[in-house]
C-alpha positions as MATLAB code, in Angstrom:
seq = 'MNPPDPIRTIDAASLRQEQDREYLIANGLGGYSSAGILGDITRRYHGLLVSSLPAPFGRTVMLTALDEHVRLPDGTIVRLGTGENACLPAHFRLELNLPVWRYEVADGIVIEKRIGMRHLQNTVDVIYDFEGPSDASLMLRPWLGFREIEAALEGRERAVPVLRASGARYEVETPDGLPPLRMMLAGDEARLELDGGRHAEFTYSEEAQRGHASLGLLWSPGAFTASPENGRIAFCASTDPWYAISSLTGAQSLEYERQRRRRLIAIADPSLREGMAAELVLSADSFVIDPVGRLADKARARAVGDEARTVIAGYHWFTDWGRDTMISLEGLTLTTGRPGEAGWILRTFVHYVRDGLIPNMFPEGETHGLYHTADATLWFFHALDRYLRLTGDWNTVQGMLPVLEGIADCHLRGTRFGIRVDPEDGLLRQGEEGYQLTWMDAKVEDWVVTPRRGKPVEINALWYNAMRLLESWLQRAGHGDRAAAIAGHAERARSAFNKRFWSDRLGHLYDVVDGEAGDDPACRPNQIFAIALPHPVLDEARWRPVFETVRDRLLTPVGLRSLDPGHRDYERRYFGDLRARDAAYHQGTVWGWLIGPYIDAWLKIDPAAGPAARDLLSGYSTHLSEAGIGTISEIFDGDAPFMARGCISQAWSVAEWLRCWAKASEGAAAEADAEDLQPARESAPV';
ca = [
     -11.935   63.468  -18.060;
     -14.097   62.260  -15.204;
     -16.918   64.555  -14.032;
     -16.504   66.132  -10.584;
     -17.902   64.335   -7.573;
     -21.477   65.451   -6.847;
     -21.609   67.759   -3.828;
     -24.696   69.268   -2.186;
     -24.162   71.905    0.521;
     -26.531   73.404    3.100;
     -25.154   76.490    4.815;
     -25.522   77.486    8.462;
     -28.340   79.976    7.880;
     -30.426   77.377    6.072;
     -29.625   74.748    8.697;
     -31.056   76.964   11.417;
     -34.223   77.744    9.457;
     -35.289   74.170    8.839;
     -34.442   71.236   11.047;
     -36.585   68.464    9.556;
     -34.029   67.216    7.032;
     -32.297   63.891    7.354;
     -29.285   62.039    6.017;
     -29.294   58.364    5.130;
     -26.437   56.002    4.243;
     -27.275   52.405    3.313;
     -25.028   49.353    3.446;
     -26.398   47.149    0.629;
     -28.053   44.771    3.105;
     -31.055   46.903    4.045;
     -29.256   48.331    7.070;
     -28.415   51.998    7.317;
     -27.258   54.989    9.324;
     -29.705   57.891    9.541;
     -30.703   60.870   11.688;
     -31.546   64.543   11.371;
     -28.718   66.499    9.783;
     -28.205   68.383   13.058;
     -27.879   65.062   14.851;
     -31.460   64.919   16.115;
     -32.991   61.498   16.757;
     -36.639   62.185   15.898;
     -37.865   58.819   14.599;
     -37.866   55.368   16.144;
     -36.198   54.312   12.875;
     -33.209   56.605   13.370;
     -29.872   55.187   14.385;
     -26.182   55.649   13.854;
     -26.057   51.898   13.214;
     -29.174   50.025   12.132;
     -27.980   46.515   11.314;
     -29.730   44.149    8.937;
     -29.755   40.793   10.725;
     -30.985   37.325    9.725;
     -34.537   36.319   10.593;
     -36.197   36.563   13.010;
     -34.633   39.936   13.838;
     -34.524   41.899   10.590;
     -33.319   45.482   10.783;
     -32.365   46.398   14.319;
     -31.355   49.703   15.907;
     -28.107   48.727   17.608;
     -26.471   52.101   18.237;
     -28.933   54.981   18.319;
     -26.655   57.978   18.742;
     -23.384   59.422   19.944;
     -23.302   62.391   22.307;
     -20.321   64.392   21.111;
     -18.397   66.863   23.303;
     -15.091   68.619   22.681;
     -12.830   69.486   25.613;
     -10.927   72.650   24.708;
      -7.354   73.345   25.899;
      -8.676   75.626   28.675;
     -10.968   72.881   29.987;
     -14.179   74.275   28.474;
     -16.515   71.565   27.181;
     -18.509   72.239   23.998;
     -21.310   70.023   22.771;
     -21.542   69.366   19.019;
     -24.990   69.343   17.450;
     -28.182   70.650   19.031;
     -29.137   71.623   22.541;
     -28.468   74.535   24.870;
     -25.111   76.274   24.179;
     -24.268   73.654   21.550;
     -22.020   74.287   18.574;
     -24.150   73.938   15.448;
     -22.488   72.979   12.160;
     -21.139   75.842   10.080;
     -22.439   73.864    7.147;
     -23.526   70.399    6.112;
     -22.749   68.818    2.788;
     -22.998   65.570    0.899;
     -19.902   64.429   -0.979;
     -20.808   61.520   -3.242;
     -23.963   61.384   -1.076;
     -21.856   60.780    2.052;
     -22.504   63.292    4.864;
     -19.929   65.791    6.133;
     -20.388   68.254    8.995;
     -18.049   71.206    9.575;
     -17.960   72.574   13.135;
     -16.127   75.807   13.854;
     -15.431   75.395   17.565;
     -13.934   78.085   19.810;
     -10.220   78.929   19.911;
      -9.692   78.270   16.212;
     -10.514   74.578   16.419;
     -12.336   73.244   13.343;
     -13.709   69.705   13.204;
     -14.921   67.956   10.075;
     -16.995   64.890   10.811;
     -17.752   62.187    8.254;
     -19.916   59.081    8.488;
     -19.656   56.060    6.221;
     -20.995   52.506    6.112;
     -19.026   49.609    4.758;
     -20.716   48.025    1.767;
     -22.365   44.659    2.535;
     -21.305   44.961    6.187;
     -23.164   46.068    9.305;
     -20.395   48.493   10.204;
     -20.446   52.272   10.599;
     -17.354   54.502   10.729;
     -17.340   58.050   12.134;
     -14.245   60.118   11.363;
     -13.356   63.389   13.124;
     -10.629   65.490   11.483;
      -9.246   68.294   13.665;
      -7.692   71.575   12.584;
      -6.126   73.907   15.149;
      -4.611   73.267   18.602;
      -3.717   69.632   19.073;
      -4.395   69.491   22.799;
      -8.182   69.389   22.434;
      -9.914   66.075   23.115;
     -13.181   64.424   22.116;
     -15.694   62.685   24.377;
     -18.225   60.308   22.793;
     -21.063   58.744   24.764;
     -22.791   55.926   22.835;
     -26.531   55.410   23.388;
     -27.551   51.841   22.617;
     -30.964   50.782   21.358;
     -31.039   46.981   20.777;
     -34.542   47.253   19.295;
     -36.008   45.985   16.029;
     -37.087   48.977   13.966;
     -40.787   48.114   14.138;
     -40.714   47.234   17.833;
     -42.459   49.554   20.266;
     -40.379   52.170   22.002;
     -39.744   50.955   25.527;
     -40.484   53.171   28.493;
     -39.075   50.792   31.058;
     -35.591   49.668   32.013;
     -34.498   46.342   30.584;
     -31.818   44.039   31.889;
     -28.450   45.799   31.840;
     -26.330   44.540   28.932;
     -22.992   42.842   29.553;
     -19.853   44.756   28.544;
     -16.632   42.941   27.702;
     -13.301   44.561   26.892;
     -10.160   43.248   25.237;
      -7.578   45.955   24.828;
      -9.172   48.719   22.752;
     -12.042   46.445   21.661;
     -15.391   46.542   23.431;
     -18.402   44.259   23.078;
     -21.886   44.772   24.492;
     -24.205   41.778   24.692;
     -27.891   41.560   25.543;
     -29.794   38.512   26.828;
     -32.223   38.425   23.878;
     -30.027   36.642   21.333;
     -28.907   39.625   19.264;
     -25.302   39.636   18.072;
     -23.040   41.765   20.252;
     -22.422   45.383   19.392;
     -18.704   45.857   18.887;
     -17.087   49.289   19.293;
     -13.625   50.745   19.104;
     -12.090   54.226   19.114;
      -8.810   55.110   17.373;
      -6.972   58.172   18.661;
      -4.305   59.269   21.091;
      -4.892   57.779   24.567;
      -8.267   56.416   23.476;
     -10.209   54.733   26.261;
     -13.701   53.978   27.507;
     -14.457   55.462   30.913;
     -17.154   53.393   32.623;
     -19.633   55.081   34.929;
     -21.829   52.175   35.956;
     -24.077   52.547   32.923;
     -26.862   55.037   32.429;
     -30.425   54.932   31.221;
     -31.869   58.059   29.585;
     -35.282   58.818   28.178;
     -35.346   60.051   24.586;
     -38.285   61.860   22.979;
     -38.894   61.008   19.324;
     -40.698   64.119   18.080;
     -41.626   62.770   14.652;
     -43.326   59.756   16.244;
     -45.354   62.078   18.486;
     -46.464   64.062   15.444;
     -47.509   60.842   13.698;
     -49.612   59.740   16.656;
     -47.294   56.979   17.863;
     -45.622   56.306   21.203;
     -42.752   58.765   21.375;
     -40.756   58.072   24.557;
     -38.089   55.420   24.837;
     -35.205   54.460   27.087;
     -31.656   54.044   25.843;
     -28.620   52.733   27.712;
     -24.985   53.862   27.739;
     -22.044   52.007   29.309;
     -19.859   55.121   29.658;
     -17.958   57.620   27.527;
     -15.096   57.191   25.083;
     -12.375   59.832   25.204;
      -9.407   60.470   22.925;
      -7.188   63.215   21.589;
      -6.448   63.525   17.869;
      -3.711   61.298   16.542;
      -2.203   62.974   13.471;
      -5.232   65.253   13.522;
      -7.833   62.457   13.510;
     -10.083   60.418   15.803;
     -12.034   57.484   14.380;
     -14.962   55.639   15.964;
     -16.308   52.333   14.670;
     -19.398   50.323   15.651;
     -20.437   47.007   14.138;
     -22.233   43.697   14.511;
     -19.699   42.014   12.221;
     -16.849   39.795   13.460;
     -13.705   41.489   14.713;
     -11.616   40.196   11.815;
     -13.893   42.052    9.376;
     -13.974   45.221   11.470;
     -10.202   45.414   11.924;
      -9.389   44.650    8.287;
      -9.775   48.362    7.446;
      -9.270   51.619    9.255;
     -12.141   54.056    9.210;
     -10.300   56.298    6.757;
      -9.608   53.355    4.435;
     -13.217   52.223    4.488;
     -14.412   55.720    3.572;
     -11.948   55.970    0.693;
     -12.946   52.562   -0.671;
     -16.599   53.572   -0.450;
     -15.857   56.772   -2.383;
     -14.167   54.696   -5.082;
     -17.140   52.334   -5.248;
     -19.536   55.262   -5.638;
     -17.468   56.825   -8.400;
     -17.641   53.515  -10.277;
     -21.429   53.486   -9.920;
     -21.598   56.894  -11.574;
     -19.128   55.863  -14.290;
     -21.164   52.821  -15.410;
     -24.528   54.617  -15.434;
     -26.192   55.960  -18.565;
     -24.055   58.888  -19.847;
     -26.876   61.345  -19.156;
     -26.724   60.432  -15.455;
     -23.066   61.112  -14.665;
     -23.227   64.695  -13.455;
     -25.132   66.941  -11.076;
     -28.493   65.935   -9.659;
     -28.640   62.844  -11.873;
     -25.371   61.540  -10.398;
     -26.693   62.127   -6.879;
     -29.743   60.035   -7.706;
     -27.619   57.259   -9.210;
     -26.016   56.995   -5.759;
     -29.410   57.151   -4.081;
     -30.592   54.326   -6.349;
     -27.779   52.143   -5.041;
     -29.232   52.267   -1.526;
     -32.334   50.311   -2.588;
     -30.648   47.356   -4.317;
     -29.809   44.953   -1.514;
     -28.635   41.472   -0.666;
     -31.553   39.972    1.336;
     -29.251   38.799    4.095;
     -32.111   37.570    6.258;
     -33.406   35.066    3.673;
     -30.662   32.477    3.670;
     -32.563   30.085    1.375;
     -32.624   32.735   -1.364;
     -28.869   33.126   -1.117;
     -28.196   29.390   -1.176;
     -30.518   28.808   -4.150;
     -29.055   31.705   -6.131;
     -25.452   30.682   -5.547;
     -26.220   27.098   -6.532;
     -26.887   28.323  -10.091;
     -24.122   30.922  -10.164;
     -26.275   33.925   -9.247;
     -26.465   36.188   -6.239;
     -29.718   36.973   -4.450;
     -30.874   40.568   -4.830;
     -34.052   42.454   -4.078;
     -35.224   46.053   -3.701;
     -36.040   47.936   -0.515;
     -39.135   49.977   -1.388;
     -38.311   52.931    0.845;
     -36.448   54.145    3.894;
     -36.956   53.921    6.749;
     -39.775   51.461    7.211;
     -40.518   49.641    3.949;
     -39.169   46.167    3.255;
     -39.021   44.678   -0.251;
     -42.333   44.858   -2.105;
     -43.039   43.017   -5.356;
     -44.874   45.908   -7.000;
     -42.275   48.515   -6.080;
     -39.445   46.231   -7.117;
     -40.837   45.606  -10.588;
     -41.742   49.242  -11.224;
     -38.291   50.333  -10.008;
     -36.221   47.681  -11.745;
     -35.392   49.579  -14.927;
     -34.482   52.860  -13.241;
     -32.491   51.318  -10.386;
     -30.507   48.753  -12.338;
     -30.807   48.891  -16.126;
     -30.541   52.662  -16.521;
     -27.668   52.720  -14.035;
     -25.615   50.105  -15.881;
     -26.253   47.168  -13.550;
     -28.057   44.596  -15.750;
     -26.576   41.607  -13.921;
     -28.307   42.619  -10.723;
     -31.562   43.143  -12.623;
     -31.382   39.515  -13.710;
     -30.641   38.375  -10.165;
     -33.700   40.257   -8.876;
     -36.023   38.756  -11.498;
     -34.705   35.241  -10.951;
     -35.033   35.672   -7.172;
     -38.688   36.669   -7.427;
     -39.738   33.987   -9.920;
     -39.098   31.345   -7.246;
     -41.833   32.922   -5.112;
     -44.697   32.639   -7.640;
     -47.681   31.018   -5.944;
     -51.112   30.536   -7.557;
     -50.080   32.878  -10.357;
     -48.940   35.694   -8.059;
     -45.626   37.126   -6.894;
     -45.459   38.403   -3.318;
     -46.833   41.802   -2.473;
     -44.226   42.190    0.273;
     -41.943   40.400    2.718;
     -42.620   41.384    6.360;
     -39.670   42.619    8.390;
     -37.618   39.745    9.793;
     -39.603   37.010    8.008;
     -38.712   34.690    5.147;
     -42.124   34.190    3.517;
     -44.016   36.716    1.415;
     -47.593   37.977    1.557;
     -49.502   37.749   -1.715;
     -52.357   40.259   -1.441;
     -51.775   42.154   -4.683;
     -53.501   42.270   -8.045;
     -50.850   44.187   -9.974;
     -47.359   43.190   -8.788;
     -47.394   40.081  -10.987;
     -48.416   42.090  -14.041;
     -45.601   44.547  -13.329;
     -43.292   41.494  -13.308;
     -44.064   40.990  -17.017;
     -43.249   44.647  -17.670;
     -39.948   44.456  -15.777;
     -38.990   41.273  -17.619;
     -39.721   42.969  -20.948;
     -37.514   45.944  -20.101;
     -34.760   43.558  -18.998;
     -34.959   41.581  -22.252;
     -34.996   44.686  -24.441;
     -31.964   46.222  -22.758;
     -29.856   43.063  -22.229;
     -30.976   40.613  -24.926;
     -30.954   37.837  -22.299;
     -33.495   35.591  -23.985;
     -32.344   32.550  -21.984;
     -33.739   34.033  -18.761;
     -37.106   34.809  -20.336;
     -37.302   31.471  -22.117;
     -36.542   29.641  -18.883;
     -39.411   31.469  -17.176;
     -41.988   30.805  -19.916;
     -43.686   27.862  -18.151;
     -44.139   30.023  -15.033;
     -45.410   32.956  -17.115;
     -47.927   30.729  -18.891;
     -49.032   29.433  -15.512;
     -49.572   33.011  -14.323;
     -51.778   33.706  -17.336;
     -53.779   30.524  -16.765;
     -54.329   31.354  -13.084;
     -55.646   34.809  -13.979;
     -57.916   33.402  -16.693;
     -59.543   30.781  -14.486;
     -59.314   32.730  -11.223;
     -56.901   32.834   -8.305;
     -56.716   34.295   -4.801;
     -58.464   37.479   -3.666;
     -61.073   37.434   -6.417;
     -58.490   38.036   -9.152;
     -60.016   36.650  -12.332;
     -60.683   37.480  -15.962;
     -64.421   38.035  -16.421;
     -65.537   35.473  -19.028;
     -68.240   37.907  -20.173;
     -65.897   40.605  -21.497;
     -62.271   39.500  -20.996;
     -61.466   42.254  -18.480;
     -59.568   41.470  -15.288;
     -61.388   42.008  -12.025;
     -60.128   41.890   -8.467;
     -61.313   42.345   -4.924;
     -62.029   40.599   -1.676;
     -63.550   42.053    1.466;
     -60.908   43.436    3.809;
     -58.102   43.551    1.241;
     -56.512   46.401   -0.698;
     -55.034   44.820   -3.811;
     -54.026   47.718   -6.071;
     -51.201   50.181   -5.509;
     -53.751   52.449   -3.804;
     -53.523   50.226   -0.755;
     -54.169   52.336    2.367;
     -55.894   50.475    5.194;
     -56.609   51.497    8.784;
     -57.626   48.545   10.962;
     -60.657   47.144    9.058;
     -61.186   50.230    6.889;
     -59.887   49.870    3.312;
     -59.727   53.500    2.195;
     -59.706   52.944   -1.582;
     -60.793   49.313   -2.124;
     -61.383   49.755   -5.886;
     -63.031   46.331   -6.048;
     -64.149   45.589   -9.577;
     -62.144   46.243  -12.759;
     -59.558   49.017  -12.145;
     -58.264   50.892  -15.168;
     -54.514   50.352  -14.617;
     -54.992   46.655  -13.758;
     -56.556   46.113  -17.150;
     -53.935   48.206  -18.924;
     -51.290   46.034  -17.252;
     -53.167   42.834  -18.085;
     -53.353   43.741  -21.780;
     -49.665   44.698  -21.821;
     -48.696   41.427  -20.107;
     -50.688   39.331  -22.582;
     -49.131   41.062  -25.578;
     -45.677   40.466  -24.115;
     -46.428   36.821  -23.409;
     -47.777   36.423  -26.934;
     -44.528   37.741  -28.419;
     -42.369   35.538  -26.196;
     -44.362   32.408  -26.982;
     -44.150   33.223  -30.685;
     -40.368   33.619  -30.410;
     -40.119   30.290  -28.582;
     -41.989   28.563  -31.398;
     -45.301   28.060  -29.562;
     -47.504   29.578  -32.252;
     -50.795   28.000  -31.204;
     -50.420   29.069  -27.598;
     -49.350   32.557  -28.707;
     -52.466   32.855  -30.846;
     -54.681   31.903  -27.897;
     -53.052   34.541  -25.679;
     -53.435   37.104  -28.481;
     -57.146   36.339  -28.534;
     -57.469   37.092  -24.826;
     -55.506   40.321  -25.291;
     -57.642   41.511  -28.202;
     -60.836   40.729  -26.326;
     -59.647   42.750  -23.348;
     -58.635   45.679  -25.601;
     -62.000   45.804  -27.290;
     -63.917   45.692  -24.006;
     -61.591   48.241  -22.401;
     -62.271   50.890  -25.032;
     -66.007   50.302  -24.845;
     -66.239   50.303  -21.066;
     -63.643   52.740  -19.706;
     -63.926   55.750  -22.020;
     -66.591   58.322  -21.114;
     -67.601   61.038  -23.591;
     -69.291   62.886  -20.731;
     -66.185   62.899  -18.531;
     -63.634   63.326  -21.306;
     -61.414   60.782  -19.569;
     -61.396   57.159  -18.386;
     -63.340   55.694  -15.499;
     -61.088   54.648  -12.635;
     -63.015   51.411  -11.999;
     -65.837   49.782  -13.929;
     -68.252   47.217  -12.530;
     -67.333   48.314   -9.025;
     -69.383   47.929   -5.888;
     -71.141   51.222   -6.645;
     -71.061   50.891  -10.413;
     -68.533   52.738  -12.557;
     -66.266   55.160  -10.676;
     -65.930   58.515  -12.517;
     -63.135   59.842  -10.239;
     -60.305   61.479  -12.162;
     -57.196   59.655  -10.978;
     -53.717   59.153  -12.434;
     -54.266   55.432  -13.001;
     -55.683   56.125  -16.462;
     -52.295   57.322  -17.730;
     -51.080   53.703  -17.868;
     -53.527   53.021  -20.695;
     -51.189   55.186  -22.817;
     -47.826   54.849  -21.086;
     -47.162   51.094  -21.199;
     -45.256   49.596  -24.155;
     -48.487   48.036  -25.437;
     -51.098   50.762  -24.822;
     -54.607   49.391  -24.482;
     -56.329   52.717  -25.205;
     -57.215   53.657  -28.785;
     -54.759   56.291  -29.994;
     -57.552   58.734  -30.875;
     -58.219   59.126  -27.148;
     -54.633   59.524  -25.942;
     -54.539   63.293  -26.097;
     -57.766   64.029  -24.166;
     -56.734   61.593  -21.406;
     -53.230   63.029  -21.231;
     -54.468   66.623  -21.174;
     -56.945   65.823  -18.400;
     -54.172   64.305  -16.284;
     -51.890   67.254  -17.057;
     -54.482   69.914  -16.254;
     -55.947   68.356  -13.093;
     -53.273   66.174  -11.551;
     -49.789   67.342  -12.555;
     -47.609   69.124   -9.961;
     -43.882   69.949   -9.983;
     -43.132   66.740   -8.031;
     -45.468   64.149   -9.536;
     -49.157   63.455  -10.046;
     -51.945   63.929   -7.544;
     -53.774   60.746   -6.688;
     -57.175   62.456   -7.024;
     -58.602   65.487   -8.805;
     -58.732   68.501   -6.421;
     -62.328   69.052   -7.495;
     -63.454   65.703   -6.083;
     -65.439   65.753   -2.851;
     -62.982   63.319   -1.199;
     -59.862   65.317   -2.073;
     -57.407   65.798    0.824;
     -55.034   68.719    0.387;
     -52.513   67.652    3.065;
     -51.043   64.377    4.253;
     -50.693   65.071    7.937;
     -51.773   63.964   11.405;
     -52.152   60.610   13.091;
     -52.192   57.273   11.299;
     -55.895   57.377   10.438;
     -55.740   60.935    9.107;
     -52.667   60.165    7.016;
     -54.033   56.993    5.515;
     -57.303   58.747    4.716;
     -55.268   61.165    2.569;
     -52.715   58.675    1.210;
     -54.439   58.169   -2.166;
     -57.027   60.919   -1.991;
     -55.045   63.799   -3.408;
     -51.544   63.169   -2.079;
     -48.903   63.594   -4.804;
     -46.813   60.553   -5.712;
     -43.338   61.168   -7.089;
     -43.117   57.898   -9.034;
     -46.086   58.786  -11.219;
     -43.953   61.325  -13.071;
     -42.610   58.265  -14.920;
     -45.751   57.078  -16.716;
     -46.743   60.709  -17.256;
     -43.540   61.361  -19.216;
     -43.893   58.050  -21.068;
     -47.338   59.126  -22.263;
     -46.127   62.637  -23.079;
     -43.272   61.395  -25.257;
     -45.595   59.005  -27.088;
     -47.926   61.843  -27.972;
     -45.128   64.340  -28.662;
     -41.751   62.658  -29.330;
     -40.092   66.101  -29.520;
     -41.015   66.901  -25.891;
     -37.725   65.595  -24.446;
     -36.334   69.055  -23.519;
     -39.623   70.055  -21.893;
     -39.705   66.776  -19.956;
     -36.179   67.452  -18.687;
     -37.276   70.917  -17.591;
     -40.066   69.318  -15.580;
     -37.684   66.817  -13.988;
     -35.180   69.572  -13.199;
     -37.735   71.002  -10.803;
     -36.867   68.256   -8.329;
     -33.487   69.851   -7.615;
     -34.786   71.969   -4.736;
     -36.406   68.916   -3.190;
     -33.024   67.168   -2.984;
     -32.110   69.643   -0.226;
     -35.321   68.873    1.687;
     -36.486   65.856    3.703;
     -33.978   63.116    2.758;
     -30.950   65.020    1.468;
     -29.810   63.851   -1.965;
     -32.834   61.666   -2.673;
     -36.573   61.828   -3.504;
     -39.392   61.328   -1.023;
     -42.308   58.952   -1.314;
     -45.147   61.516   -1.404;
     -46.026   65.203   -1.174;
     -49.028   67.257   -0.096;
     -51.622   67.724   -2.815;
     -51.593   71.515   -2.515;
     -48.683   73.945   -2.817;
     -46.028   74.194   -1.489;
     -46.157   70.401   -1.944;
     -44.479   69.560    1.361;
     -42.562   66.267    1.284;
     -44.192   63.508    3.335;
     -43.944   59.774    3.964;
     -40.641   57.974    3.479;
     -37.703   60.326    3.006;
     -36.239   58.107    0.277;
     -38.430   56.003   -2.019;
     -37.192   53.507   -4.595;
     -39.748   54.087   -7.328;
     -39.567   57.880   -6.955;
     -35.813   57.786   -7.572;
     -36.009   55.035  -10.205;
     -38.633   56.735  -12.338;
     -36.796   60.059  -12.233;
     -33.599   58.380  -13.444;
     -35.339   56.354  -16.132;
     -37.201   59.350  -17.492;
     -34.189   61.671  -17.347;
     -32.260   59.203  -19.509;
     -35.241   58.706  -21.813;
     -35.890   62.441  -22.181;
     -32.170   63.003  -22.758;
     -32.287   60.609  -25.689;
     -35.186   62.575  -27.129;
     -33.435   65.878  -26.511;
     -30.274   64.604  -28.170;
     -32.229   63.370  -31.181;
     -33.994   66.724  -31.446;
     -30.662   68.575  -31.232;
     -29.195   66.328  -33.937;
     -32.186   67.028  -36.143;
     -31.741   70.783  -35.687;
     -28.026   70.530  -36.485;
     -28.804   68.685  -39.716;
     -31.629   70.934  -40.812;
     -29.545   73.619  -42.597;
     -27.664   70.967  -44.556;
     -30.939   69.356  -45.606;
     -32.362   72.678  -46.719;
     -29.297   73.509  -48.829;
     -28.850   70.083  -50.360;
     -29.600   69.775  -54.049;
     -32.929   68.266  -55.010;
];
């Protein structure tokens, strides 16, 4: 029997109390539909249709919003959503992580509104189902953006777009080379009533709060009107060709999307098929995308029988980042039963290795990566190891061995940004003026907030882990001499690590040694990787004191703080303008993804802790009704109540929750089996 579809409901009373929650639907290309759950457009990234377009455009806000009004049988006009005398939803819910609004309009008229995006298409469908008198009608005014998501909000009128009509099909073109926005409305007597076009100024309140420009002009050609046909009105907007748009009705596209989402749940790890875990399996799907803008990737992949895939690091503003992709790979693809896509992602990224590095990130709308990272490449080894262990695909790893050896050689002799193994002790150092190369990468203009130049603790834990993995792969491939040489580098690094990073006085590990100001004694979560990785670099005798320090000083219900609250630089809130936020980004702010290595370390020290780890992870349930509904945010304030901040949906936050839930479930199941067997063991004859 299949488990029930995951549903998350927010009632009217709760809707009125908090209005900073958002929905997000992704299309598998990096495009999406997103706004406040009351219909508010508060971010420059919001849009009913944000299309993912080939370079040089990238993700582009095509259709920002629909003004929705119902004309009642007596001629009264009621606005749906927010505003003076508007009809607020009676409740909001996610069904299979797809949003549904229920409006109880006057005179017994009830409207259920659903939004869906077609997978791998830049098409959004909005369905309105009517209950009650059939002589009501709906008026929809589209507000068009035609702005790349990172472009400045415009406070001036641009050239008026050109509108073309062919029957019930409408196209709007702009002079800047974007594809036309295509719209259609299905209903009784559906039509578009032109009024000469209007410009209106929108205020983006979240941008104002974040210290950015917050006023922008949108344009509307007129208003669509229709009455329900068999109780339904359907609106569609797209940048796809008409043949693709008209191949499905809105209702069909929503049903096919529901079926696709049920399959995603069905193929995931058995522990992830119900409740909050199933919701997060669907959230995970939003990050795994076809990089439609990088046509060379697609052509190269298809030439060898693959498909190009990558990972969006977070919505709304992140693109694909090497570090985030490799950390997220297991949770997003392997734990969710999608190993083929994991292989596609790894084989896509290996083509971008330059000077021993994979890209840190791909800028929006561009086809070439930026390489300023010291750890993404080391996380690539970790991701490849998890892929091999869970799929057995040795051919992929063996085919990459020359590249992997080249990466090791580049790190040993030195590569970009001061990344080099110190010949004196075998530890890996990094740093170059003006660059932030570790995951703690906040920078405001020329100010690098946490430069960590020197030998960071997690970089060296990752380096040791990577060398041990490479050693084992070379040994398996029959390259014994080369494997022995790599093993020597690994052992040298391990010995130096345990001499240099452990502090009896602190009772934990230094965050950086040989830094610009000497050894950094700050208590940060980075030390947990010295235990958590498959090949832990830290001597086992010191695991427990490091783990207990992290637990006692840094653990919160939603992840680990980035800095001990007792440190003089600790920031309790992530709030304010860009400079204030970046100053707090890694100075106390809680990071959801760090719950992953914390649980890895915990289960190494106490393999029976699976049920307790699940209890900790269960605490995220409340958060799934905050910020981005049905997903996990990027960061949280360092102090209670741990307000969600940053991106409303973050790949590694979701991925690490899923991975650890499955891992802790295995431990819990093993513990339960052991308890079930215990009486039999006790009564068995000796």
